[in-house]
DRENDO-1510 file (C-alpha; in Angstrom, 1 decimal, always signed):
<recs>
REC; n; res; u; v; w
REC; 1; ALA; -17.8; +7.6; +28.7 .
REC; 2; LEU; -14.1; +8.3; +28.9 .
REC; 3; PHE; -11.7; +5.7; +30.3 .
REC; 4; TYR; -8.4; +7.2; +31.4 .
REC; 5; VAL; -5.5; +4.7; +31.6 .
REC; 6; ILE; -3.1; +6.2; +34.1 .
REC; 7; ALA; +0.1; +4.8; +35.7 .
REC; 8; TYR; -0.3; +3.9; +39.4 .
REC; 9; SER; +2.6; +6.3; +40.2 .
REC; 10; SER; +0.5; +9.2; +38.9 .
REC; 11; SER; -0.2; +11.8; +41.6 .
REC; 12; SER; -3.6; +12.4; +40.0 .
REC; 13; LEU; -4.6; +8.8; +40.5 .
REC; 14; LYS; -3.3; +8.7; +44.1 .
REC; 15; GLU; -5.4; +11.8; +44.8 .
REC; 16; LYS; -8.5; +10.3; +43.4 .
REC; 17; ILE; -8.0; +7.0; +45.3 .
REC; 18; LYS; -7.9; +8.8; +48.6 .
REC; 19; ASN; -11.1; +10.7; +47.8 .
REC; 20; PRO; -13.9; +9.0; +49.9 .
REC; 21; ASN; -16.5; +9.7; +47.2 .
REC; 22; ILE; -14.5; +7.7; +44.6 .
REC; 23; HIS; -14.4; +3.9; +44.8 .
REC; 24; ILE; -12.3; +1.4; +43.0 .
REC; 25; MET; -14.5; -0.7; +40.7 .
REC; 26; SER; -14.2; -4.4; +40.8 .
REC; 27; PHE; -14.3; -6.2; +37.4 .
REC; 28; ASP; -16.3; -9.2; +38.5 .
REC; 29; ASP; -16.8; -10.2; +34.8 .
REC; 30; SER; -13.1; -9.9; +33.9 .
REC; 31; LYS; -12.9; -13.5; +32.5 .
REC; 32; SER; -15.8; -12.8; +30.2 .
REC; 33; ILE; -14.1; -9.6; +29.0 .
REC; 34; GLU; -10.9; -11.5; +28.3 .
REC; 35; LYS; -12.9; -14.0; +26.0 .
REC; 36; PHE; -14.6; -11.1; +24.3 .
REC; 37; PHE; -11.4; -9.3; +23.2 .
REC; 38; ILE; -8.8; -12.0; +22.9 .
REC; 39; LYS; -8.4; -14.1; +19.7 .
REC; 40; ASN; -9.9; -17.6; +19.9 .
REC; 41; ASP; -6.5; -19.2; +19.1 .
REC; 42; VAL; -4.7; -17.4; +21.9 .
REC; 43; ASP; -4.3; -19.2; +25.2 .
REC; 44; ILE; -6.2; -17.0; +27.7 .
REC; 45; THR; -4.1; -18.4; +30.6 .
REC; 46; LYS; -0.9; -17.2; +28.9 .
REC; 47; ASN; -2.0; -14.0; +27.3 .
REC; 48; ASN; -0.5; -10.7; +28.3 .
REC; 49; TYR; -3.2; -8.4; +26.9 .
REC; 50; PHE; -6.0; -8.6; +29.5 .
REC; 51; LYS; -5.2; -10.0; +32.9 .
REC; 52; SER; -7.3; -10.4; +36.0 .
REC; 53; VAL; -5.4; -9.4; +39.1 .
REC; 54; LYS; -6.5; -9.4; +42.7 .
REC; 55; LEU; -6.0; -6.1; +44.6 .
REC; 56; LYS; -6.0; -7.1; +48.2 .
REC; 57; LYS; -7.8; -5.3; +51.0 .
REC; 58; ASN; -5.7; -2.4; +52.5 .
REC; 59; SER; -2.9; -3.1; +50.0 .
REC; 60; ILE; -2.7; +0.5; +48.8 .
REC; 61; SER; -3.0; +2.1; +52.2 .
REC; 62; PHE; -3.3; +0.0; +55.4 .
REC; 63; ILE; -3.9; +3.1; +57.5 .
REC; 64; GLU; -6.7; +4.6; +55.3 .
REC; 65; LYS; -8.0; +1.1; +54.5 .
REC; 66; ILE; -7.7; +1.5; +50.7 .
REC; 67; PRO; -9.3; -0.6; +49.3 .
REC; 68; ASN; -11.7; -1.6; +52.0 .
REC; 69; GLU; -12.2; -5.0; +50.4 .
REC; 70; ASP; -10.6; -7.3; +47.8 .
REC; 71; LYS; -11.0; -6.0; +44.3 .
REC; 72; THR; -10.7; -7.8; +40.9 .
REC; 73; LEU; -8.9; -5.6; +38.5 .
REC; 74; LEU; -8.5; -5.9; +34.8 .
REC; 75; VAL; -5.0; -5.1; +33.6 .
REC; 76; LYS; -4.9; -4.4; +29.9 .
REC; 77; GLN; -1.9; -3.8; +27.7 .
REC; 78; THR; -3.7; -2.6; +24.6 .
REC; 79; ILE; -5.3; +0.7; +23.9 .
REC; 80; LEU; -8.8; +0.5; +22.4 .
REC; 81; ALA; -10.1; +3.4; +20.4 .
REC; 82; THR; -12.9; +4.2; +17.9 .
REC; 83; LYS; -12.0; +3.3; +14.3 .
REC; 84; ASP; -12.7; +6.9; +13.4 .
REC; 85; LEU; -9.9; +8.2; +15.6 .
REC; 86; SER; -7.6; +10.5; +13.5 .
REC; 87; ASP; -4.1; +9.2; +12.7 .
REC; 88; LYS; -2.5; +12.2; +14.5 .
REC; 89; MET; -4.5; +11.6; +17.7 .
REC; 90; ALA; -3.9; +7.9; +17.6 .
REC; 91; ARG; -0.1; +8.5; +17.3 .
REC; 92; LEU; -0.2; +11.0; +20.2 .
REC; 93; LEU; -2.1; +8.5; +22.5 .
REC; 94; LEU; +0.5; +5.8; +21.7 .
REC; 95; LYS; +3.4; +8.1; +22.3 .
REC; 96; ILE; +2.1; +9.3; +25.7 .
REC; 97; ALA; +1.3; +5.7; +26.7 .
REC; 98; GLN; +4.8; +4.6; +25.7 .
REC; 99; LYS; +6.3; +7.4; +27.7 .
REC; 100; VAL; +4.1; +6.9; +30.8 .
REC; 101; HIS; +4.7; +3.1; +30.9 .
REC; 102; SER; +8.3; +3.1; +29.9 .
REC; 103; SER; +9.5; +2.2; +33.4 .
REC; 104; GLU; +8.4; -0.6; +35.7 .
REC; 105; ALA; +5.3; +0.1; +37.8 .
REC; 106; PHE; +2.7; -1.6; +40.0 .
REC; 107; PHE; +1.1; -3.8; +37.3 .
REC; 108; TYR; +3.6; -4.1; +34.5 .
REC; 109; SER; +7.3; -4.6; +33.8 .
REC; 110; GLU; +9.6; -2.1; +32.1 .
REC; 111; SER; +8.6; -1.2; +28.5 .
REC; 112; HIS; +6.1; -4.1; +28.4 .
REC; 113; PHE; +3.1; -1.9; +27.6 .
REC; 114; ILE; +2.0; -1.4; +24.8 .
REC; 115; ASN; +1.4; -4.6; +22.9 .
REC; 116; ILE; +0.2; -5.1; +19.4 .
REC; 117; ASP; -0.7; -8.8; +19.1 .
REC; 118; GLY; -3.5; -11.1; +20.2 .
REC; 119; LEU; -6.6; -9.0; +19.8 .
REC; 120; LYS; -9.6; -9.9; +17.7 .
REC; 121; TYR; -10.0; -6.3; +16.4 .
REC; 122; LYS; -8.1; -4.8; +13.5 .
REC; 123; GLN; -5.0; -2.7; +14.5 .
REC; 124; HIS; -5.4; +1.0; +13.6 .
REC; 125; ASP; -3.3; +2.0; +10.6 .
REC; 126; ALA; -1.7; +4.8; +12.6 .
REC; 127; SER; -0.7; +2.2; +15.2 .
REC; 128; LYS; +1.0; +0.0; +12.6 .
REC; 129; ASN; +2.9; +3.1; +11.4 .
REC; 130; TYR; +3.8; +4.0; +14.9 .
REC; 131; PHE; +5.4; +0.6; +15.7 .
REC; 132; ASN; +7.3; +0.8; +12.4 .
REC; 133; ASN; +8.5; +4.3; +13.1 .
REC; 134; LYS; +8.1; +5.5; +16.7 .
REC; 135; GLU; +10.0; +8.8; +16.2 .
REC; 136; TYR; +9.4; +11.1; +13.2 .
REC; 137; ARG; +12.4; +13.3; +12.6 .
REC; 138; TYR; +10.4; +16.4; +13.1 .
REC; 139; GLU; +9.0; +15.3; +16.5 .
REC; 140; ASN; +12.4; +15.7; +18.1 .
REC; 141; SER; +13.5; +18.7; +16.1 .
REC; 142; VAL; +15.2; +21.2; +18.4 .
REC; 143; ILE; +14.2; +24.1; +16.1 .
REC; 144; ILE; +10.5; +23.1; +16.0 .
REC; 145; LYS; +10.5; +22.7; +19.8 .
REC; 146; TYR; +12.2; +26.0; +20.3 .
REC; 147; PHE; +9.6; +27.9; +18.2 .
REC; 148; PHE; +6.5; +25.9; +19.1 .
REC; 149; GLY; +7.4; +24.2; +22.4 .
REC; 150; LYS; +6.0; +26.9; +24.7 .
REC; 151; ASP; +2.4; +26.2; +23.8 .
REC; 152; LYS; +2.9; +22.5; +23.1 .
REC; 153; SER; +1.9; +22.8; +19.5 .
REC; 154; TYR; +5.2; +21.4; +18.2 .
REC; 155; TYR; +3.7; +17.9; +17.9 .
REC; 156; TRP; +1.0; +19.1; +15.5 .
REC; 157; VAL; +3.5; +21.1; +13.5 .
REC; 158; ALA; +5.7; +18.1; +13.3 .
REC; 159; GLN; +2.8; +15.9; +12.0 .
REC; 160; SER; +2.0; +18.5; +9.4 .
REC; 161; LEU; +5.7; +18.7; +8.2 .
REC; 162; GLN; +5.9; +14.9; +8.1 .
REC; 163; LYS; +2.7; +14.7; +6.1 .
REC; 164; ILE; +4.1; +17.3; +3.6 .
REC; 165; GLU; +7.4; +15.3; +3.4 .
REC; 166; ASP; +5.5; +12.0; +2.8 .
REC; 167; PHE; +3.4; +13.7; +0.1 .
REC; 168; ILE; +6.5; +15.0; -1.7 .
REC; 169; LEU; +8.2; +11.6; -1.5 .
REC; 170; ASN; +5.1; +9.8; -2.8 .
REC; 171; PHE; +4.8; +12.4; -5.6 .
REC; 172; ILE; +8.4; +11.8; -6.5 .
REC; 173; VAL; +7.9; +8.0; -6.5 .
REC; 174; PHE; +4.8; +8.5; -8.7 .
REC; 175; ILE; +6.7; +10.7; -11.2 .
REC; 176; VAL; +9.5; +8.1; -11.3 .
REC; 177; LEU; +7.0; +5.3; -11.9 .
REC; 178; ILE; +5.3; +7.3; -14.7 .
REC; 179; GLY; +8.7; +8.0; -16.3 .
REC; 180; PHE; +9.6; +4.3; -16.1 .
REC; 181; TYR; +6.3; +3.4; -17.7 .
REC; 182; ILE; +6.7; +5.9; -20.5 .
REC; 183; GLU; +10.4; +5.2; -21.2 .
REC; 184; VAL; +10.5; +1.5; -20.6 .
REC; 185; LEU; +7.3; -0.4; -20.1 .
REC; 186; TYR; +5.2; +1.4; -22.8 .
REC; 187; PRO; +7.7; +0.9; -25.6 .
REC; 188; ILE; +8.0; -2.8; -24.6 .
REC; 189; TYR; +4.3; -3.1; -24.7 .
REC; 190; LYS; +4.1; -1.5; -28.1 .
REC; 191; MET; +6.7; -3.8; -29.5 .
REC; 192; HIS; +4.9; -6.8; -28.1 .
REC; 193; THR; +1.5; -5.8; -29.5 .
REC; 194; ARG; +3.0; -4.9; -32.9 .
REC; 195; LYS; +4.6; -8.3; -33.5 .
REC; 196; LYS; +2.0; -9.3; -36.1 .
REC; 197; ILE; +2.3; -6.1; -38.1 .
REC; 198; ASN; +6.1; -6.3; -38.0 .
REC; 199; ARG; +5.9; -9.8; -39.4 .
REC; 200; TRP; +3.7; -8.7; -42.2 .
REC; 201; TYR; +5.9; -5.7; -43.0 .
REC; 202; SER; +8.9; -8.1; -43.1 .
REC; 203; ILE; +7.2; -10.2; -45.7 .
REC; 204; ILE; +6.1; -7.4; -48.0 .
REC; 205; ASN; +9.6; -5.7; -47.6 .
REC; 206; LYS; +11.3; -8.8; -49.0 .
REC; 207; ILE; +9.0; -8.9; -51.9 .
REC; 208; ASP; +9.2; -5.2; -52.6 .
REC; 209; THR; +13.0; -4.9; -52.5 .
REC; 210; GLY; +13.6; -7.9; -54.8 .
REC; 211; MET; +10.9; -7.1; -57.3 .
REC; 212; GLU; +13.2; -5.8; -60.2 .
REC; 213; LYS; +15.4; -8.9; -60.2 .
REC; 214; SER; +12.6; -11.5; -59.9 .
REC; 215; SER; +11.7; -13.8; -62.7 .
REC; 216; LEU; +8.2; -13.9; -64.2 .
REC; 217; SER; +7.3; -17.0; -62.1 .
REC; 218; GLU; +8.6; -15.4; -58.9 .
REC; 219; LEU; +6.6; -12.2; -59.6 .
REC; 220; ARG; +3.4; -14.2; -60.1 .
REC; 221; GLU; +4.1; -16.3; -57.0 .
REC; 222; ASN; +4.7; -13.1; -54.9 .
REC; 223; ARG; +1.5; -11.6; -56.2 .
REC; 224; GLU; -0.5; -14.5; -55.0 .
REC; 225; LYS; +1.3; -14.5; -51.7 .
REC; 226; LEU; +0.4; -10.8; -51.2 .
REC; 227; LYS; -3.2; -11.4; -52.1 .
REC; 228; LYS; -3.4; -14.2; -49.5 .
REC; 229; LEU; -1.6; -12.0; -47.0 .
REC; 230; LEU; -4.1; -9.2; -47.6 .
REC; 231; ILE; -7.0; -11.6; -46.9 .
REC; 232; GLU; -5.2; -12.7; -43.7 .
REC; 233; ILE; -4.7; -9.1; -42.5 .
REC; 234; ARG; -8.3; -8.1; -43.2 .
REC; 235; ASN; -9.6; -11.1; -41.3 .
REC; 236; THR; -7.5; -10.2; -38.2 .
REC; 237; ASP; -9.7; -8.5; -35.7 .
REC; 238; ASN; -7.4; -8.4; -32.6 .
REC; 239; ILE; -5.3; -5.4; -33.6 .
REC; 240; ASN; -4.4; -3.1; -30.7 .
REC; 241; PRO; -6.0; +0.4; -31.3 .
REC; 242; ILE; -2.6; +2.1; -30.9 .
REC; 243; HIS; -1.5; +0.2; -34.1 .
REC; 244; LEU; -4.6; +0.9; -36.3 .
REC; 245; GLU; -2.8; +3.5; -38.4 .
REC; 246; ALA; +0.0; +1.1; -39.2 .
REC; 247; TYR; -2.5; -1.6; -39.8 .
REC; 248; TYR; -4.4; +0.4; -42.5 .
REC; 249; SER; -1.2; +1.8; -43.9 .
REC; 250; LEU; +0.1; -1.7; -44.4 .
REC; 251; GLN; -2.9; -2.6; -46.5 .
REC; 252; HIS; -2.4; +0.4; -48.8 .
REC; 253; GLN; +1.2; -0.5; -49.2 .
REC; 254; ILE; +0.2; -4.1; -50.2 .
REC; 255; HIS; -2.2; -2.7; -52.8 .
REC; 256; ASP; +0.6; -0.5; -54.2 .
REC; 257; ILE; +3.1; -3.4; -54.3 .
REC; 258; ILE; +0.5; -5.6; -56.1 .
REC; 259; GLU; +0.0; -2.9; -58.7 .
REC; 260; ASN; +3.8; -2.7; -59.3 .
REC; 261; LEU; +4.0; -6.5; -59.5 .
REC; 262; ASN; +1.2; -6.4; -62.2 .
REC; 263; LYS; +3.3; -3.9; -64.2 .
REC; 264; TYR; +6.4; -6.0; -64.0 .
REC; 265; ILE; +4.5; -9.1; -64.9 .
REC; 266; GLU; +2.9; -7.3; -68.0 .
REC; 267; GLU; +6.4; -6.2; -69.1 .
REC; 268; LYS; +7.9; -9.7; -68.7 .
REC; 269; GLU; +5.0; -11.3; -70.5 .
REC; 270; SER; +5.2; -8.8; -73.4 .
REC; 271; LYS; +8.9; -9.5; -73.7 .
REC; 272; GLU; +8.3; -13.2; -73.9 .
REC; 273; ILE; +5.7; -12.7; -76.6 .
REC; 274; LEU; +8.1; -10.6; -78.7 .
REC; 275; ILE; +10.8; -13.2; -78.4 .
</recs>
């Protein structure tokens, strides 16, 4: 079934109303329909989304007796569509509805339709986008309308151009974020996860640089300190994989420094024996 929502001022609607084979349907269950669609926390008596109105007998045409009896009509200010409706088509429906209902008419005030609040059902993403940005730049482009306005395809061309622009902008943002991560966040992350290794390097660097001037007791003390440090390093199992090379390189350096310390200790001890 297709439900066409047409302004009362539409010549097409007036033509159909006067057709004797077409009758105005009365929404006898309008109150039930209101409860079905409106949120539970919305006061139905004050809602503007679905309203029951009485169309009196002969109110459209007294001469032609239209309608021939009182009718209960359901005036809605929200467009319902299948969730699978394409974004482009949803936007087009909203644009046309906005245009048709921009001025005051039989059942609504000026620019009051369409409305986006109060319904139980989720608002279409394209609808959210439409209310945030009702006019894409390309939709009103004079150049596009000049080349594509004759066959009314300018709307679809405008949507395609907008999609391309959005893709390019999103791509640029993505590149900027990647660059920010590589240049700023990743180095900070590396520095944070390397704190332990940097502390160990600081310890062995002090021992290594002051080795030649150290006394025999200091050399022995530093050797024991490095042996304990090596045990601590080997028992540490939460090293980030990006620092494994530095982790194993550090252990080799400690071994080299301990060997140098042993040499200096032997030299110092031999000198003491000679004296």
